[in-house]
KEMI-380880 format. One record per residue: residue in three letters; x, y, z of N, C-alpha, C in turn. Coordinates in steps of 0.1 Angstrom, whole numbers, padded with zeros to 4 digits, always signed. Atoms other than C-alpha are relative to their C-alpha. Layout:
<nodes>
ALAXYZXYZXYZ/...
</nodes>
This chain:
<nodes>
MET+0007+0007+0006-0184+0047-0199-0001-0003-0013/ILE+0000+0000+0014-0193+0057-0234+0011+0008-0004/GLY-0012-0006+0002-0161+0066-0251+0000+0002-0018/THR+0005-0001+0010-0175+0068-0285-0009+0006-0007/VAL+0011-0010+0005-0190+0094-0308-0001-0003-0017/PHE-0004+0002+0018-0199+0094-0348-0005+0014-0003/GLY+0001-0016+0007-0200+0125-0368+0001-0001-0016/PHE+0000+0000+0013-0197+0137-0404+0010+0010-0002/LYS-0012-0008+0003-0166+0151-0419-0007+0011-0005/SER+0007-0013+0002-0174+0189-0423+0009+0008-0010/ALA-0008-0011+0009-0143+0209-0436+0016-0004+0005/ILE-0015+0000-0003-0104+0209-0435+0005+0012+0001/ALA-0006-0016+0000-0088+0242-0424+0012+0000+0010/GLN-0010-0005-0007-0061+0258-0405-0007+0008+0014/ARG+0005-0010-0013-0064+0272-0368+0015+0001+0005/TYR-0011-0005-0008-0040+0289-0344-0005-0004+0011/THR-0001+0004-0015-0031+0275-0309-0001+0014+0007/ARG-0002-0014-0009-0028+0299-0279+0013+0003+0000/ASP-0017-0003-0002+0009+0298-0281+0003+0004-0012/GLY-0003-0005+0012+0005+0310-0317+0004-0009-0013/HIS-0004+0009+0011+0013+0279-0337-0010-0001-0009/ARG+0011+0001+0009-0007+0273-0369-0002-0017+0000/VAL+0003+0015+0004-0021+0236-0372-0008-0005-0009/PRO+0012+0002+0009-0041+0217-0396-0013-0006+0011/VAL+0008+0006-0005-0075+0209-0384-0012-0005-0008/THR+0013+0006+0008-0104+0189-0395-0013+0000+0006/VAL+0011-0006-0010-0137+0200-0384-0012-0012-0004/ILE+0010+0013+0001-0163+0169-0376-0013+0007+0006/SER+0014-0005-0002-0199+0182-0373-0010-0013+0005/SER+0010+0012-0008-0222+0158-0349-0011+0005+0008/SER+0010-0005-0007-0255+0162-0335-0001-0012+0012/PRO+0001+0005-0010-0268+0145-0302-0005-0017-0005/MET+0004+0014+0007-0271+0104-0310-0010-0008+0010/THR+0009+0006-0010-0302+0088-0295+0001-0017+0000/ILE-0002+0015-0004-0301+0053-0281-0012-0009-0006/THR+0008+0007+0010-0323+0029-0303-0002-0013+0006/GLN+0001+0013-0006-0315-0002-0284+0014-0005+0012/VAL-0010+0004-0012-0295-0017-0253+0002-0013+0000/LYS-0003+0022+0000-0279-0054-0256+0006+0000+0014/GLN-0006+0002-0015-0270-0069-0224+0004-0014-0002/PRO-0006+0014+0000-0250-0101-0216-0012-0011-0001/ASN+0011+0011-0005-0283-0122-0205-0009-0004-0014/THR+0006+0002+0011-0298-0115-0241+0008-0001-0013/ASP-0008-0002+0012-0272-0107-0267+0013-0007+0003/GLY-0013+0006-0003-0241-0122-0247+0012+0012+0002/TYR-0006-0010-0004-0226-0087-0243-0004+0015+0001/TRP+0007-0015-0004-0231-0049-0232+0004+0006-0012/ALA-0002-0008+0010-0236-0026-0261-0011+0009-0001/ILE+0010-0009+0004-0258+0002-0273-0002+0003-0015/LYS+0003-0004+0014-0272+0009-0309-0005+0015+0000/VAL+0004-0015+0000-0275+0045-0315-0002+0006-0017/GLY+0003-0005+0011-0291+0065-0344+0008+0016-0003/VAL-0006-0011+0003-0269+0091-0363-0004+0006-0012/GLY+0007-0009+0011-0280+0119-0386-0014-0002-0001/ILE+0017-0002+0003-0316+0126-0396-0003+0001-0017/ARG+0002+0002+0014-0331+0115-0428-0018-0002+0002/GLU+0013+0001-0001-0370+0112-0436-0005-0014+0003/LEU+0004+0013-0004-0390+0083-0424-0005-0010-0011/ASN+0003+0008+0014-0403+0071-0459+0012-0007-0007/ARG-0012+0007+0009-0367+0063-0470+0006-0012+0010/THR-0005+0011-0007-0363+0038-0442-0005-0014-0005/THR+0004+0010+0001-0368+0002-0440-0010-0005+0012/GLN+0008+0003-0013-0397-0017-0421+0008-0003+0014/PRO-0008+0003-0013-0373-0033-0395+0005+0012+0006/GLN-0008-0015-0002-0357+0002-0392-0010+0008+0008/ARG+0011-0009-0003-0389+0019-0385-0007-0009+0013/GLY+0003+0008-0010-0395-0009-0360+0006+0004+0014/GLN-0007-0008-0013-0367+0007-0336-0002+0012+0004/ILE+0000-0015-0002-0379+0042-0338-0014+0000-0001/ARG+0015-0002+0002-0417+0038-0334-0004+0012+0008/GLY+0009-0013-0005-0436+0070-0329+0009+0013-0002/ALA-0009-0014+0005-0406+0092-0344-0004+0005-0011/LYS+0004-0005+0010-0413+0116-0369+0011+0001-0009/LYS-0011+0003+0007-0379+0113-0383+0010-0010+0002/ALA-0006+0015-0002-0355+0084-0387+0016+0004+0000/PRO-0013-0005+0002-0317+0085-0382+0006-0006-0015/ARG-0006+0000+0015-0295+0084-0413+0009-0013+0001/PHE-0009+0013-0001-0272+0055-0400-0003-0006+0013/PHE-0001+0008-0013-0274+0028-0372+0013-0006+0004/ARG-0016+0006-0004-0243+0021-0354+0000-0006+0013/GLU-0001+0007-0013-0232-0001-0326+0012+0005+0010/ILE-0010-0004-0007-0213+0009-0296+0003-0009+0009/ARG-0003+0011-0012-0196-0018-0273+0004+0009+0013/LEU-0002-0005-0015-0195-0009-0234+0009-0011+0006/VAL-0009+0007-0007-0170-0019-0210-0007-0005+0012/GLU+0006+0000-0012-0183-0039-0182+0009+0005+0013/GLY-0006-0004-0014-0177-0027-0145-0008+0013+0004/ASN+0004-0012-0001-0195+0005-0149-0016-0002+0005/ASP+0013+0002-0002-0231+0009-0138-0010+0004-0012/LEU+0005-0003+0011-0247+0004-0170-0016-0003-0002/THR+0017+0002+0000-0284-0005-0161-0005+0016+0002/GLN+0007-0016+0001-0290+0035-0163-0004+0006-0011/ILE+0002-0005+0013-0288+0036-0198-0016-0006-0003/LYS+0015+0005+0003-0324+0034-0212+0000+0007-0015/VAL+0005-0004+0014-0338+0036-0249-0004+0013+0001/GLY+0006-0015+0000-0343+0072-0260+0008+0009+0007/ASP-0005-0012-0005-0319+0089-0239+0012+0006-0013/GLN-0010-0006+0010-0294+0111-0258+0014+0004+0002/ILE-0016-0002-0006-0256+0113-0259+0004+0014-0009/SER-0007-0010+0002-0241+0147-0266+0016+0000-0002/VAL-0016+0000+0003-0206+0154-0280+0008+0003+0012/PRO-0005-0006-0012-0196+0175-0250+0001-0010+0011/SER+0000+0009-0013-0204+0147-0226+0009-0012+0000/VAL-0012+0008+0006-0176+0123-0244+0012+0005-0003/LEU-0011-0006+0002-0153+0144-0252+0004+0013+0003/ASN-0002-0014-0008-0132+0172-0240+0013+0003-0009/PRO-0016-0005+0006-0100+0192-0254+0013-0006+0006/GLY-0011+0005-0005-0070+0175-0251-0001-0018+0002/ASP+0002+0015-0003-0082+0138-0252+0008-0002-0016/VAL-0009+0008+0014-0062+0114-0279-0013-0010-0004/VAL+0008+0008+0005-0084+0097-0302+0002-0008-0012/ASP-0002+0011+0011-0085+0069-0328-0011+0007-0014/VAL+0012-0006+0008-0107+0085-0359+0000-0012-0015/SER+0001+0008+0012-0119+0060-0386-0011+0004-0010/GLY+0009-0004+0010-0135+0066-0419+0001-0007-0012/VAL-0001+0008+0012-0140+0051-0455+0008+0011-0010/SER-0008-0009+0011-0113+0066-0479-0006+0002-0012/LYS+0006-0004+0012-0121+0083-0510+0004-0012-0013/GLY-0003+0011+0012-0126+0055-0542+0008+0005-0009/LYS-0010-0006+0012-0101+0061-0569-0001-0009-0013/GLY+0003+0007+0013-0114+0032-0592+0014-0009+0001/PHE-0009+0010+0005-0091+0008-0610+0018+0005+0000/ALA-0014-0007+0001-0052+0019-0604+0011-0013-0001/GLY-0013+0011+0000-0018+0002-0615+0008+0001+0011/GLY-0010+0001-0013+0011-0006-0593+0006+0012+0003/VAL-0007-0013-0004+0026+0027-0596-0008+0010+0012/LYS+0008-0007-0009-0001+0044-0581-0006-0003+0010/ARG+0008+0006-0011-0016+0020-0559+0012-0003+0012/TYR-0010+0006-0008+0018+0006-0545+0013+0008+0000/HIS-0009-0011+0001+0039+0036-0555+0014-0010-0004/PHE-0009+0006+0007+0062+0011-0576+0011+0008-0010/LYS-0008-0009+0004+0091+0024-0593+0000-0001-0016/GLY+0004+0002+0015+0083+0012-0630+0016-0006-0005/GLY-0014+0007+0006+0108-0004-0655+0006+0012-0006/PRO-0010-0010+0009+0139+0016-0676-0009+0008-0009/ARG+0008-0009+0009+0128+0045-0697+0008-0002-0012/THR-0007+0002+0015+0156+0035-0723+0004-0013-0004/HIS-0004+0011+0004+0173+0007-0738-0010-0006-0007/GLY+0011+0005+0007+0143+0000-0760-0011-0003+0006/GLN+0009+0003-0007+0120-0002-0733-0010+0011+0003/SER+0008-0009-0001+0097+0026-0740-0013-0004+0006/ASP+0012+0004-0003+0065+0008-0735+0000-0007+0018/ARG+0000+0005-0011+0075-0006-0700+0001+0011+0015/GLU-0003-0007-0013+0077+0025-0677-0008+0000+0013/ARG+0010+0002-0009+0048+0017-0656-0004-0015+0001/SER+0002+0013+0001+0050-0021-0659+0002-0004+0017/PRO-0003+0005-0016+0048-0042-0623+0011-0008-0003/GLY-0010+0008-0001+0075-0065-0637-0005-0015+0003/SER+0002+0015-0001+0077-0102-0630-0009-0002+0013/ILE+0009+0006-0011+0049-0116-0607+0000-0014+0007/GLY+0001+0014-0006+0059-0150-0598+0015-0007-0004/SER-0011+0006+0001+0087-0176-0596+0001-0011-0010/THR+0001+0012+0009+0097-0207-0618-0008-0010+0004/THR+0007+0015-0005+0089-0243-0612-0004+0000+0011/THR+0002-0004-0016+0090-0235-0576-0002+0014+0005/PRO+0013+0010-0006+0064-0228-0564-0010-0002-0014/GLY+0010+0004+0016+0047-0227-0600-0012+0008+0003/ARG+0012-0007-0003+0022-0202-0587+0002+0016+0001/VAL-0003-0014-0004+0017-0164-0580-0007-0003+0017/TYR+0003+0001-0016+0015-0162-0541-0011+0009+0001/LYS+0014-0007-0004-0018-0148-0526+0007+0013+0007/GLY-0001-0013-0004-0017-0112-0517+0011+0008-0009/LYS-0010-0010+0008+0008-0101-0545-0007+0012-0003/ARG+0005-0014+0000+0008-0064-0549-0001+0000-0017/MET+0004+0000+0016-0007-0060-0586-0010+0012+0001/ALA+0011-0010+0000-0031-0035-0600-0011-0004+0004/GLY+0015+0002-0002-0066-0034-0588-0007+0012+0007/HIS+0010-0010-0006-0093-0014-0569+0010+0008+0011/LEU-0009-0009-0008-0078+0016-0552-0011+0009+0011/GLY+0007-0010-0008-0096+0033-0521-0012-0005+0003/ASN+0013+0006-0006-0129+0029-0506+0001-0009+0011/ASP-0003+0008-0011-0115+0011-0475-0002+0009+0011/GLN+0001-0007-0012-0118+0017-0440+0012+0001+0005/VAL-0012-0004-0004-0091+0035-0426+0000+0008+0012/THR-0001-0006-0011-0082+0043-0392+0013+0008+0006/VAL-0011-0005-0002-0059+0070-0380+0002+0003+0016/LYS-0001-0001-0017-0046+0068-0343+0008+0010+0005/ASN-0009-0009-0008-0033+0090-0317-0001+0014-0007/LEU+0005-0016+0004-0051+0126-0330-0005+0006+0013/THR+0004-0005-0013-0057+0153-0305-0012+0007-0002/VAL+0011-0008-0002-0089+0168-0297+0004+0014+0002/LEU-0003-0011-0003-0082+0207-0300-0012+0008+0006/GLY+0011-0009-0006-0118+0218-0292-0012-0008-0004/VAL+0016+0006-0001-0155+0210-0287-0010+0011+0001/SER+0007-0011-0004-0180+0235-0292-0015-0005+0004/GLU+0013+0002-0006-0216+0237-0277-0008-0005-0013/ILE+0011+0004+0010-0234+0231-0312+0006-0016-0006/GLY-0003+0012+0005-0213+0195-0317+0012+0002-0010/GLU-0011+0000+0009-0185+0207-0338+0013-0004+0008/ILE-0010+0003-0007-0153+0188-0330+0013+0003-0010/PHE-0011-0006+0008-0119+0201-0339+0012-0007+0001/VAL-0010+0010-0003-0092+0174-0345+0011+0003-0006/LYS-0013-0005+0009-0056+0181-0352+0003-0012-0011/GLY-0007+0009+0011-0045+0165-0386-0011-0002-0009/ILE+0011+0000+0012-0063+0152-0414-0003-0016+0001/ILE+0010+0015-0003-0089+0120-0413-0002-0001-0014/PRO+0006+0006+0016-0098+0099-0444-0015+0003+0000/GLY+0015+0000+0005-0128+0102-0463-0003+0013-0008/SER+0005-0012+0009-0147+0127-0485-0009+0010+0010/THR+0008-0010-0008-0167+0159-0471-0015-0007+0003/GLY+0015+0006-0003-0201+0145-0455+0002-0017+0004/GLY+0000+0014-0002-0186+0111-0449-0002-0004+0015/LEU+0004+0004-0015-0196+0091-0417+0016-0002+0007/ILE-0014+0002-0010-0166+0093-0387-0003-0005+0009/LYS+0000+0006-0014-0162+0073-0358+0011+0005+0007/ILE-0011-0004-0009-0142+0087-0332+0000-0005+0014/GLN-0001+0010-0013-0131+0065-0303+0012+0008+0009/LYS-0011-0003-0010-0112+0078-0270+0011-0011+0003/THR-0010+0006-0004-0081+0061-0261+0003+0000+0014/GLY-0003+0000-0013-0083+0070-0226+0013+0006+0004/LYS-0015-0009+0000-0048+0093-0231-0003+0012+0003/LYS+0000-0017+0003-0043+0129-0226+0012+0002-0008/ALA-0008-0005+0010-0022+0147-0250+0010+0007+0008/LYS-0014-0006-0008+0016+0159-0238-0001+0014-0006/ARG-0003-0015+0006+0021+0197-0242-0013+0003-0006/PHE+0011-0004+0011-0016+0203-0254-0001+0014+0002/GLU+0002-0013+0006-0022+0237-0267-0013+0003-0007/GLY+0015+0000+0009-0061+0244-0275+0002+0014-0007/LEU+0000-0010+0009-0073+0266-0300-0003+0014+0010/MET+0003-0017-0004-0076+0306-0296-0013+0001+0008/ASP+0013+0000-0008-0113+0299-0286-0005-0015-0010/GLN+0009+0015+0008-0138+0268-0296-0003+0003-0013/ALA+0005-0001+0014-0147+0285-0330+0012+0003-0006/GLY-0011+0001+0008-0111+0289-0341+0002+0014-0005/THR-0002-0012+0002-0113+0326-0343+0007+0007+0013/LEU-0008-0007-0009-0094+0352-0324-0006+0005+0012/ASP+0006-0005-0014-0101+0358-0285+0005+0015+0003/ARG+0001-0015-0002-0107+0396-0284+0005+0005+0014/GLU-0005-0003-0015-0105+0400-0245+0013-0004+0002/ALA-0013+0002-0002-0073+0381-0245+0010+0009-0006/ILE-0007-0011+0008-0059+0404-0272+0000+0012+0007/ALA+0000-0014-0007-0069+0434-0253+0008-0001+0014/ARG-0005+0001-0011-0056+0422-0221+0017+0002-0004/GLU-0013-0003+0007-0024+0418-0241+0007+0011-0002/GLN-0005-0012+0005-0022+0449-0256+0001+0010+0010/GLU-0002-0009-0012-0028+0469-0219+0012-0007+0004/GLU-0014+0004-0006+0002+0448-0207+0009+0005-0007/MET-0010-0005+0009+0022+0458-0238+0001+0014+0005/ALA+0001-0013-0001+0011+0494-0232+0007+0003+0012/LYS-0006-0003-0016+0022+0493-0191+0014-0002-0005/VAL-0013+0003+0000+0057+0477-0203+0007+0012-0009/ALA-0008-0010+0007+0063+0504-0230+0001+0015+0006/GLY-0001-0013-0009+0054+0532-0206+0010+0000+0010/ALA-0012+0002-0011+0076+0519-0178+0013+0004-0009/ALA-0011+0000+0009+0103+0517-0207+0003+0018-0001/GLU-0001-0015+0003+0094+0554-0215+0007+0008+0011/LYS-0003-0010-0013+0098+0567-0182+0013-0002+0003/GLU-0012+0002-0002+0129+0549-0175+0010+0008-0010/SER-0012-0005+0011+0147+0561-0209-0001+0017+0002/LYS-0004-0013-0004+0136+0598-0196+0005+0004+0014/THR-0009-0003-0012+0149+0595-0163+0013-0001-0004/VAL-0016+0001+0004+0184+0582-0179+0003+0014-0009/GLU-0005-0008+0009+0183+0611-0205+0000+0012+0011/ALA-0002-0013-0011+0174+0639-0173+0014-0004+0006/ILE-0013+0003-0007+0206+0621-0157+0011+0005-0005/LYS-0013+0000+0009+0227+0624-0185+0003+0017+0001/LYS+0000-0014+0004+0217+0662-0191+0007+0006+0011/ALA-0004-0006-0011+0221+0670-0153+0019-0004+0000/MET-0017+0002-0004+0259+0653-0156+0006+0008-0008/ASP-0005-0009+0009+0267+0673-0187+0000+0015+0005/ALA+0004-0012-0009+0252+0704-0168+0013+0003+0011/GLN-0011-0003-0008+0278+0700-0141+0013-0003-0004/LYS-0013-0001+0006+0308+0691-0164+0002+0014-0005/GLU-0004-0012+0008+0304+0724-0182-0002+0011+0011/GLN-0002-0010-0012+0300+0743-0149+0015-0003+0005/GLU-0014+0004-0003+0332+0727-0137+0011+0004-0012/ASN-0011-0004+0012+0353+0733-0170-0002+0019-0003/SER+0000-0017+0002+0339+0772-0168+0010+0006+0011/LYS-0003-0003-0011+0353+0774-0135+0018+0000-0002/
</nodes>
């Protein structure tokens, strides 16, 4: 029914999966989202909910925003809308209900992650679009990072719209598709495989695609630390195997000694 959650980019780290592979992981922290408005087809033309994300002081909000959270002591940091798909029982959704991360996401889900990329300011063509630049020799020492020609001659007699040139780089909404959720903790931390756009603390949108990852291997545990009980069980099994191998080697040595003693007796006769 609800397949979208919002959170804040917390950290980029590395974790080990249960099969021993080290993978890059982005940690997203998310608290329960409170529903502040329910939009319906008869009034708004479509099904959607508006949720509050994060927490901030009430005196730092506008008067229209306070009208959506009457009686609350704290205000959400952001208000975001989540579209809902018709066909489910949407009449049970009410204002004031909370949406927790574990109720939406599960390990193994494939998601699309959206965020605002870091702003780089005004950048040239080499940094912005990876242009090669001009020649370094033959008297053109001042054209190393030049974009070159930007237009044709009389026809068309203008520069085409969308021409790749120097300009503002970054600070755009970027979506990375088909990432895998490796783990979801009870406190709302989401471990996503791969790198997502944005700076630390930036608002992140996570949307389920309805697919499951193939050959999924979760983290060693939800916190990304070693599973002590699993390691102890593995050590016990290894000890049993080593003990069996030692017994077998002793048996083989005993058989060899018995055969050698029998040969010595035969030779002595």
